[in-house]
MIDOSE-1310 file (N, C-alpha, C; in nm, 2 decimals, decimal comma, always signed):
residues 214
mtqs	-5,91/+8,59/+1,55/-5,90/+8,49/+1,58/-5,81/+8,49/+1,70; -5,78/+8,38/+1,76/-5,63/+8,31/+1,82/-5,55/+8,19/+1,76; -5,46/+8,28/+1,79/-5,33/+8,17/+1,73/-5,29/+8,07/+1,78; -5,35/+8,01/+1,87/-5,34/+7,85/+1,94/-5,49/+7,79/+1,97
ltls	-5,44/+7,70/+1,93/-5,59/+7,57/+1,95/-5,67/+7,59/+2,04; -5,78/+7,62/+2,02/-5,86/+7,64/+2,14/-6,01/+7,54/+2,11; -6,12/+7,61/+2,30/-6,21/+7,49/+2,21/-6,29/+7,57/+2,12; -6,32/+7,67/+2,14/-6,39/+7,82/+2,06/-6,36/+7,73/+1,94
slpl	-6,22/+7,76/+1,86/-6,14/+7,73/+1,75/-6,13/+7,61/+1,66; -6,20/+7,60/+1,48/-6,22/+7,48/+1,43/-6,14/+7,45/+1,42; -6,07/+7,38/+1,43/-5,89/+7,33/+1,33/-5,91/+7,23/+1,19; -5,85/+7,22/+1,12/-5,91/+7,19/+1,02/-5,80/+7,09/+0,92
fpln	-5,88/+6,99/+0,83/-5,77/+6,86/+0,82/-5,81/+6,89/+0,70; -5,71/+6,89/+0,55/-5,75/+6,92/+0,42/-5,68/+6,81/+0,37; -5,77/+6,71/+0,33/-5,80/+6,56/+0,25/-5,79/+6,56/+0,07; -5,79/+6,47/+0,05/-5,80/+6,47/-0,10/-5,91/+6,33/-0,11
svlf	-6,05/+6,40/+0,00/-6,16/+6,38/-0,02/-6,26/+6,47/-0,03; -6,37/+6,41/+0,04/-6,49/+6,51/+0,06/-6,53/+6,43/+0,14; -6,62/+6,49/+0,26/-6,65/+6,37/+0,39/-6,75/+6,45/+0,36; -6,91/+6,35/+0,36/-7,07/+6,35/+0,38/-7,15/+6,38/+0,52
pdgl	-7,26/+6,46/+0,54/-7,28/+6,43/+0,60/-7,31/+6,28/+0,65; -7,29/+6,23/+0,78/-7,31/+6,11/+0,81/-7,25/+5,98/+0,75; -7,18/+6,01/+0,66/-7,03/+5,93/+0,62/-6,93/+5,87/+0,74; -6,88/+5,78/+0,68/-6,78/+5,74/+0,76/-6,61/+5,77/+0,73
lalr	-6,53/+5,79/+0,78/-6,38/+5,86/+0,72/-6,28/+5,77/+0,82; -6,18/+5,71/+0,81/-6,08/+5,61/+0,85/-5,99/+5,69/+0,79; -5,86/+5,75/+0,94/-5,78/+5,85/+0,93/-5,67/+5,75/+0,99; -5,52/+5,82/+0,91/-5,43/+5,73/+0,97/-5,34/+5,89/+1,02
vfev	-5,34/+5,92/+1,12/-5,30/+6,06/+1,12/-5,10/+6,04/+1,22; -5,00/+6,06/+1,13/-4,88/+6,10/+1,17/-4,80/+6,21/+1,18; -4,87/+6,29/+1,10/-4,80/+6,43/+1,12/-4,83/+6,49/+1,21; -4,70/+6,60/+1,33/-4,68/+6,68/+1,46/-4,80/+6,76/+1,42
ryld	-4,83/+6,86/+1,34/-4,97/+6,92/+1,38/-5,08/+6,86/+1,35; -5,12/+6,71/+1,31/-5,25/+6,67/+1,38/-5,25/+6,61/+1,46; -5,12/+6,55/+1,53/-5,16/+6,45/+1,65/-5,18/+6,52/+1,75; -5,14/+6,67/+1,79/-5,21/+6,70/+1,91/-5,36/+6,73/+1,91
mvrk	-5,38/+6,83/+1,75/-5,50/+6,87/+1,75/-5,59/+6,72/+1,80; -5,59/+6,60/+1,72/-5,71/+6,52/+1,75/-5,73/+6,47/+1,84; -5,55/+6,43/+1,95/-5,62/+6,37/+2,10/-5,67/+6,51/+2,14; -5,69/+6,63/+2,12/-5,73/+6,71/+2,22/-5,84/+6,71/+2,13
chqa	-5,95/+6,66/+2,04/-6,05/+6,72/+2,00/-6,15/+6,56/+2,08; -6,04/+6,46/+2,05/-6,11/+6,33/+2,14/-6,13/+6,35/+2,25; -6,03/+6,35/+2,35/-6,04/+6,44/+2,46/-6,20/+6,58/+2,56; -6,17/+6,67/+2,42/-6,28/+6,67/+2,44/-6,44/+6,67/+2,38
gapf	-6,47/+6,60/+2,31/-6,53/+6,57/+2,26/-6,59/+6,66/+2,11; -6,46/+6,70/+2,11/-6,49/+6,79/+2,00/-6,51/+6,80/+1,82; -6,56/+6,87/+1,74/-6,52/+6,80/+1,66/-6,40/+6,85/+1,52; -6,33/+6,82/+1,41/-6,23/+6,89/+1,35/-6,35/+6,95/+1,23
gvva	-6,25/+7,05/+1,15/-6,32/+7,03/+0,95/-6,23/+6,99/+0,91; -6,33/+6,85/+0,81/-6,25/+6,86/+0,70/-6,31/+6,91/+0,61; -6,18/+6,96/+0,46/-6,23/+7,01/+0,42/-6,13/+6,94/+0,25; -6,21/+6,98/+0,12/-6,13/+6,89/+0,02/-6,00/+7,01/-0,01
ltqg	-5,92/+6,92/-0,05/-5,77/+7,00/-0,15/-5,84/+7,03/-0,25; -5,83/+7,20/-0,29/-5,80/+7,25/-0,42/-5,63/+7,24/-0,48; -5,56/+7,24/-0,42/-5,41/+7,26/-0,44/-5,35/+7,16/-0,32; -5,21/+7,12/-0,36/-5,10/+7,13/-0,27/-5,15/+6,98/-0,21
revr	-5,11/+6,90/-0,11/-5,11/+6,75/-0,08/-5,16/+6,71/+0,07; -5,22/+6,59/+0,09/-5,18/+6,62/+0,23/-5,07/+6,61/+0,31; -5,02/+6,52/+0,32/-4,90/+6,55/+0,42/-4,81/+6,65/+0,33; -4,70/+6,75/+0,39/-4,67/+6,91/+0,37/-4,48/+6,79/+0,35
qaga	-4,46/+6,88/+0,24/-4,35/+6,90/+0,21/-4,23/+6,97/+0,19; -4,13/+6,97/+0,17/-4,05/+7,08/+0,19/-4,05/+7,14/+0,06; -4,07/+7,23/+0,07/-4,13/+7,35/-0,06/-4,23/+7,35/-0,16; -4,28/+7,30/-0,08/-4,45/+7,24/-0,15/-4,50/+7,37/-0,15
peeq	-4,65/+7,41/-0,23/-4,73/+7,54/-0,22/-4,85/+7,47/-0,12; -4,80/+7,58/-0,07/-4,92/+7,60/+0,06/-5,08/+7,57/+0,01; -5,09/+7,50/+0,10/-5,24/+7,39/+0,11/-5,38/+7,54/+0,08; -5,42/+7,44/-0,09/-5,55/+7,55/-0,12/-5,68/+7,45/-0,04
faei	-5,83/+7,53/-0,05/-5,91/+7,39/+0,00/-6,03/+7,51/-0,03; -6,16/+7,41/-0,07/-6,28/+7,43/-0,05/-6,32/+7,51/+0,07; -6,45/+7,60/+0,03/-6,48/+7,72/+0,12/-6,62/+7,62/+0,23; -6,64/+7,57/+0,26/-6,73/+7,42/+0,24/-6,70/+7,35/+0,28
gtla	-6,69/+7,29/+0,40/-6,63/+7,16/+0,44/-6,72/+7,10/+0,56; -6,69/+7,03/+0,59/-6,79/+6,87/+0,71/-6,73/+6,89/+0,79; -6,80/+6,88/+0,92/-6,76/+6,85/+1,06/-6,77/+6,71/+1,08; -6,61/+6,63/+1,15/-6,63/+6,51/+1,19/-6,54/+6,51/+1,34
tier	-6,65/+6,38/+1,39/-6,67/+6,37/+1,50/-6,58/+6,24/+1,53; -6,49/+6,25/+1,60/-6,42/+6,10/+1,66/-6,49/+6,00/+1,70; -6,50/+5,91/+1,68/-6,56/+5,79/+1,77/-6,49/+5,69/+1,82; -6,39/+5,66/+1,71/-6,30/+5,61/+1,76/-6,13/+5,62/+1,74
leap	-6,05/+5,60/+1,85/-5,91/+5,62/+1,84/-5,83/+5,56/+1,89; -5,72/+5,48/+1,83/-5,60/+5,44/+1,85/-5,49/+5,52/+1,80; -5,38/+5,41/+1,94/-5,27/+5,48/+1,90/-5,18/+5,32/+1,89; -5,11/+5,29/+1,75/-5,07/+5,14/+1,78/-4,96/+5,13/+1,76
qpgl	-4,86/+5,26/+1,77/-4,73/+5,29/+1,79/-4,72/+5,42/+1,82; -4,56/+5,45/+1,90/-4,59/+5,61/+1,86/-4,60/+5,68/+1,74; -4,65/+5,76/+1,80/-4,61/+5,87/+1,67/-4,76/+5,86/+1,53; -4,81/+5,78/+1,60/-4,90/+5,72/+1,51/-5,11/+5,71/+1,61
itlq	-5,16/+5,75/+1,52/-5,29/+5,77/+1,55/-5,43/+5,71/+1,47; -5,45/+5,58/+1,49/-5,60/+5,60/+1,36/-5,71/+5,57/+1,46; -5,82/+5,68/+1,31/-5,95/+5,71/+1,38/-6,04/+5,72/+1,31; -6,16/+5,64/+1,38/-6,27/+5,67/+1,29/-6,37/+5,75/+1,30
crgg	-6,41/+5,84/+1,24/-6,46/+5,99/+1,24/-6,60/+5,93/+1,20; -6,71/+5,99/+1,24/-6,85/+6,01/+1,13/-6,87/+6,22/+1,13; -6,89/+6,20/+0,97/-6,95/+6,31/+0,89/-7,11/+6,42/+1,00; -7,07/+6,52/+0,99/-7,17/+6,58/+1,05/-7,23/+6,69/+0,99
qrfr	-7,23/+6,81/+1,07/-7,29/+6,95/+0,98/-7,20/+7,02/+0,91; -7,22/+7,04/+0,79/-7,16/+7,09/+0,68/-7,12/+7,27/+0,74; -7,04/+7,30/+0,71/-7,01/+7,47/+0,72/-6,97/+7,59/+0,59; -6,94/+7,66/+0,67/-6,87/+7,77/+0,56/-6,80/+7,82/+0,62
itqr	-6,63/+7,83/+0,58/-6,53/+7,91/+0,61/-6,56/+8,06/+0,62; -6,56/+8,15/+0,71/-6,53/+8,27/+0,69/-6,42/+8,36/+0,72; -6,34/+8,30/+0,81/-6,17/+8,35/+0,83/-6,10/+8,21/+0,82; -6,00/+8,23/+0,87/-5,92/+8,10/+0,84/-5,76/+8,13/+0,85
sllp	-5,68/+8,11/+0,97/-5,53/+8,13/+0,99/-5,46/+8,01/+1,03; -5,33/+8,00/+0,97/-5,24/+7,89/+0,98/-5,16/+7,93/+1,05; -5,14/+7,82/+1,17/-5,06/+7,85/+1,25/-4,90/+7,82/+1,27; -4,84/+7,85/+1,32/-4,69/+7,83/+1,33/-4,65/+7,73/+1,26
hglw	-4,71/+7,62/+1,32/-4,67/+7,47/+1,31/-4,72/+7,38/+1,24; -4,81/+7,43/+1,11/-4,89/+7,40/+1,02/-4,99/+7,40/+1,01; -5,07/+7,39/+1,12/-5,21/+7,34/+1,16/-5,31/+7,44/+1,11; -5,45/+7,49/+1,04/-5,48/+7,53/+0,99/-5,66/+7,57/+1,13
iadv	-5,67/+7,68/+1,14/-5,74/+7,69/+1,23/-5,90/+7,80/+1,14; -5,98/+7,77/+1,19/-6,11/+7,87/+1,12/-6,24/+7,89/+1,19; -6,25/+8,00/+1,13/-6,39/+8,03/+1,20/-6,48/+8,02/+1,08; -6,65/+7,94/+1,14/-6,71/+7,90/+1,00/-6,83/+7,95/+1,06
dhld	-6,95/+7,89/+0,97/-7,07/+7,95/+0,92/-7,15/+7,85/+0,95; -7,22/+7,77/+1,03/-7,28/+7,61/+1,03/-7,38/+7,66/+0,93; -7,42/+7,53/+0,83/-7,49/+7,53/+0,71/-7,62/+7,47/+0,77; -7,70/+7,49/+0,72/-7,83/+7,41/+0,75/-7,83/+7,24/+0,71
adlt	-7,86/+7,12/+0,80/-7,91/+7,02/+0,80/-8,01/+6,95/+0,61; -7,99/+6,87/+0,54/-8,08/+6,89/+0,46/-8,21/+6,84/+0,53; -8,26/+6,90/+0,42/-8,41/+6,82/+0,49/-8,47/+6,70/+0,43; -8,54/+6,61/+0,54/-8,57/+6,50/+0,49/-8,66/+6,50/+0,37
vpvp	-8,64/+6,43/+0,21/-8,74/+6,43/+0,11/-8,75/+6,32/+0,10; -8,82/+6,26/+0,12/-8,89/+6,11/+0,07/-8,81/+6,07/-0,09; -8,76/+5,93/-0,13/-8,73/+5,94/-0,25/-8,84/+5,89/-0,32; -8,84/+6,00/-0,46/-8,97/+5,99/-0,53/-9,00/+5,83/-0,62
adlk	-9,07/+5,85/-0,65/-9,09/+5,65/-0,70/-9,00/+5,66/-0,87; -8,98/+5,79/-0,90/-8,91/+5,78/-1,04/-8,71/+5,73/-1,01; -8,69/+5,76/-0,88/-8,58/+5,72/-0,84/-8,58/+5,68/-0,72; -8,64/+5,54/-0,71/-8,64/+5,44/-0,64/-8,53/+5,32/-0,72
ntst	-8,50/+5,34/-0,81/-8,41/+5,26/-0,89/-8,30/+5,29/-0,78; -8,24/+5,43/-0,77/-8,10/+5,49/-0,73/-8,10/+5,41/-0,57; -8,19/+5,36/-0,48/-8,19/+5,35/-0,33/-8,20/+5,19/-0,37; -8,27/+5,10/-0,41/-8,22/+4,95/-0,45/-8,18/+4,91/-0,52
alaq	-8,09/+5,01/-0,58/-7,89/+4,97/-0,64/-7,85/+4,97/-0,51; -7,82/+5,10/-0,41/-7,75/+5,13/-0,34/-7,75/+4,98/-0,23; -7,89/+4,97/-0,20/-7,87/+4,88/-0,09/-7,83/+4,77/-0,14; -7,85/+4,68/-0,26/-7,78/+4,53/-0,31/-7,62/+4,56/-0,29
vlht	-7,59/+4,72/-0,34/-7,44/+4,76/-0,32/-7,42/+4,74/-0,23; -7,43/+4,77/-0,07/-7,40/+4,76/+0,06/-7,39/+4,66/+0,11; -7,51/+4,60/+0,09/-7,51/+4,43/+0,10/-7,40/+4,37/+0,05; -7,36/+4,37/-0,11/-7,20/+4,33/-0,13/-7,10/+4,30/-0,05
lrqr	-7,10/+4,49/-0,03/-7,02/+4,46/+0,02/-6,93/+4,47/+0,15; -7,07/+4,42/+0,26/-7,11/+4,40/+0,40/-7,02/+4,22/+0,34; -7,06/+4,15/+0,24/-7,05/+4,00/+0,20/-6,91/+4,02/+0,17; -6,84/+4,10/+0,12/-6,66/+4,11/+0,06/-6,61/+4,11/+0,18
dpda	-6,68/+4,28/+0,27/-6,62/+4,29/+0,42/-6,63/+4,30/+0,44; -6,67/+4,24/+0,57/-6,80/+4,28/+0,68/-6,74/+4,43/+0,75; -6,57/+4,45/+0,71/-6,53/+4,58/+0,88/-6,55/+4,71/+0,73; -6,58/+4,69/+0,62/-6,55/+4,79/+0,51/-6,60/+4,92/+0,56
tvsa	-6,61/+5,07/+0,57/-6,58/+5,16/+0,69/-6,71/+5,21/+0,61; -6,75/+5,22/+0,42/-6,83/+5,25/+0,42/-6,96/+5,21/+0,42; -6,96/+5,03/+0,42/-7,05/+4,96/+0,42/-7,11/+4,89/+0,58; -7,06/+4,95/+0,67/-7,01/+4,82/+0,77/-7,21/+4,81/+0,85
avpt	-7,28/+4,93/+0,86/-7,35/+4,96/+0,91/-7,47/+4,91/+0,80; -7,65/+4,82/+0,82/-7,72/+4,80/+0,78/-7,80/+4,87/+0,69; -7,89/+4,98/+0,57/-7,91/+5,07/+0,66/-8,01/+5,03/+0,70; -8,12/+5,13/+0,73/-8,25/+5,13/+0,76/-8,36/+5,17/+0,69
paql	-8,46/+5,17/+0,63/-8,59/+5,18/+0,56/-8,62/+5,31/+0,54; -8,61/+5,41/+0,67/-8,56/+5,51/+0,65/-8,52/+5,59/+0,59; -8,38/+5,51/+0,61/-8,22/+5,59/+0,51/-8,27/+5,60/+0,43; -8,32/+5,47/+0,34/-8,35/+5,40/+0,19/-8,44/+5,46/+0,14
ddcg	-8,53/+5,58/+0,24/-8,64/+5,63/+0,14/-8,56/+5,82/+0,22; -8,46/+5,87/+0,23/-8,40/+5,95/+0,25/-8,38/+5,96/+0,15; -8,35/+6,08/+0,00/-8,29/+6,17/-0,09/-8,11/+6,19/-0,02; -8,17/+6,30/+0,04/-8,00/+6,33/+0,07/-7,89/+6,22/+0,11
wvan	-7,96/+6,11/+0,20/-7,86/+5,99/+0,29/-7,82/+5,91/+0,15; -7,92/+5,85/+0,09/-7,90/+5,76/-0,03/-7,79/+5,82/-0,19; -7,82/+6,01/-0,16/-7,72/+6,03/-0,27/-7,60/+6,08/-0,25; -7,55/+6,09/-0,06/-7,45/+6,08/-0,03/-7,40/+5,92/-0,01
rwce	-7,42/+5,82/+0,01/-7,34/+5,74/+0,03/-7,24/+5,66/-0,09; -7,43/+5,74/-0,20/-7,35/+5,73/-0,33/-7,25/+5,80/-0,37; -7,25/+5,88/-0,30/-7,13/+5,98/-0,38/-6,98/+5,97/-0,27; -7,03/+5,91/-0,22/-6,92/+5,84/-0,13/-6,84/+5,70/-0,20
llpv	-6,92/+5,63/-0,28/-6,89/+5,53/-0,33/-6,81/+5,50/-0,51; -6,90/+5,64/-0,50/-6,86/+5,62/-0,71/-6,74/+5,73/-0,74; -6,67/+5,67/-0,85/-6,57/+5,70/-0,91/-6,57/+5,82/-0,92; -6,63/+5,92/-0,93/-6,62/+6,04/-0,99/-6,53/+6,15/-0,92
plel	-6,47/+6,22/-1,01/-6,33/+6,38/-0,97/-6,44/+6,42/-0,83; -6,29/+6,47/-0,78/-6,28/+6,50/-0,62/-6,41/+6,69/-0,66; -6,38/+6,74/-0,76/-6,51/+6,85/-0,78/-6,62/+6,83/-0,81; -6,65/+6,73/-0,85/-6,79/+6,69/-0,87/-6,84/+6,66/-0,70
kqrl	-6,77/+6,62/-0,61/-6,77/+6,56/-0,55/-6,81/+6,65/-0,44; -6,69/+6,74/-0,44/-6,70/+6,86/-0,36/-6,87/+6,97/-0,40; -6,90/+7,02/-0,50/-7,05/+7,04/-0,62/-7,18/+6,96/-0,51; -7,15/+6,85/-0,49/-7,24/+6,74/-0,47/-7,27/+6,78/-0,35
meld	-7,17/+6,73/-0,29/-7,19/+6,82/-0,11/-7,24/+6,94/-0,10; -7,19/+7,01/-0,13/-7,26/+7,15/-0,16/-7,41/+7,23/-0,21; -7,45/+7,12/-0,29/-7,58/+7,14/-0,28/-7,65/+7,15/-0,13; -7,76/+7,27/-0,16/-7,87/+7,24/-0,04/-7,98/+7,16/-0,07
nplv	-8,04/+7,12/-0,22/-8,15/+7,08/-0,22/-8,12/+6,91/-0,22; -8,15/+6,82/-0,14/-8,13/+6,70/-0,16/-8,15/+6,60/-0,28; -8,30/+6,65/-0,29/-8,31/+6,57/-0,39/-8,26/+6,61/-0,57; -8,21/+6,75/-0,57/-8,11/+6,77/-0,70/-8,05/+6,72/-0,70
rlel	-8,00/+6,65/-0,55/-7,81/+6,63/-0,55/-7,86/+6,45/-0,58; -7,99/+6,39/-0,56/-7,99/+6,28/-0,62/-8,00/+6,26/-0,73; -8,12/+6,32/-0,79/-8,11/+6,33/-0,94/-8,00/+6,34/-1,08; -7,92/+6,44/-0,96/-7,79/+6,45/-1,07/-7,71/+6,27/-1,02
vgdv	-7,69/+6,28/-0,88/-7,64/+6,08/-0,88/-7,75/+6,01/-0,96; -7,83/+6,05/-0,96/-7,92/+5,94/-1,09/-7,90/+5,91/-1,21; -7,87/+6,03/-1,26/-7,83/+6,10/-1,38/-7,65/+5,98/-1,44; -7,58/+5,96/-1,33/-7,41/+5,90/-1,31/-7,46/+5,81/-1,34
lert	-7,55/+5,73/-1,19/-7,56/+5,58/-1,23/-7,65/+5,52/-1,36; -7,76/+5,62/-1,38/-7,82/+5,55/-1,58/-7,74/+5,59/-1,62; -7,62/+5,66/-1,65/-7,50/+5,65/-1,76/-7,40/+5,57/-1,80; -7,40/+5,50/-1,66/-7,29/+5,37/-1,61/-7,36/+5,25/-1,58
giap	-7,51/+5,28/-1,63/-7,56/+5,11/-1,60/-7,52/+5,07/-1,44; -7,52/+5,13/-1,39/-7,51/+5,06/-1,20/-7,65/+5,07/-1,16; -7,80/+5,20/-1,20/-7,89/+5,18/-1,20/-7,99/+5,23/-1,32; -8,00/+5,13/-1,39/-8,07/+5,17/-1,54/-8,21/+5,27/-1,45
ap	-8,23/+5,30/-1,59/-8,39/+5,37/-1,59/-8,51/+5,31/-1,51; -8,56/+5,32/-1,43/-8,68/+5,28/-1,44/-8,78/+5,24/-1,50
């Protein structure tokens, strides 16, 4: 692995959140180790990798333990970059393909880079009849969020009928919205079977009363 950021290495951005495929992520970047990285990614149209922290903080602090993070993450492509003031960049990114880290390296200035294997995208699986309530409830929640805040990141776009009939898409949007532990969100994101992911989400929704059983 090279010891400098090149277009062939994947830079990583460890966060206290999980990025799901096709999800939106808003970031405020001010650490030196990330400012140059996101500019280069934006100029090249190249993604960076978002990984969930398992130890450490998003912002480096002197004497703090080194970041530890999950082996599976999601590519993030920058859709909008703005620099409202020196030393600050705001980003809107969209989640892409999932990946598994095969090798990682920490550069002297604190940026992680990795070699990764890309994981297969979810198969398109129609939402079965016994889980249609999860799709209907999601559409209602997103509509409510758009009315409250039209610029809200997760609810800005009106979902298409095809998206609302896709197990993976529905499950992923619920995972972004539900206040469940980071570890659970990570496990759900890692699941290869989108139907199983939606079934588990449906169990959570049923227990909380958000989407009662049909």
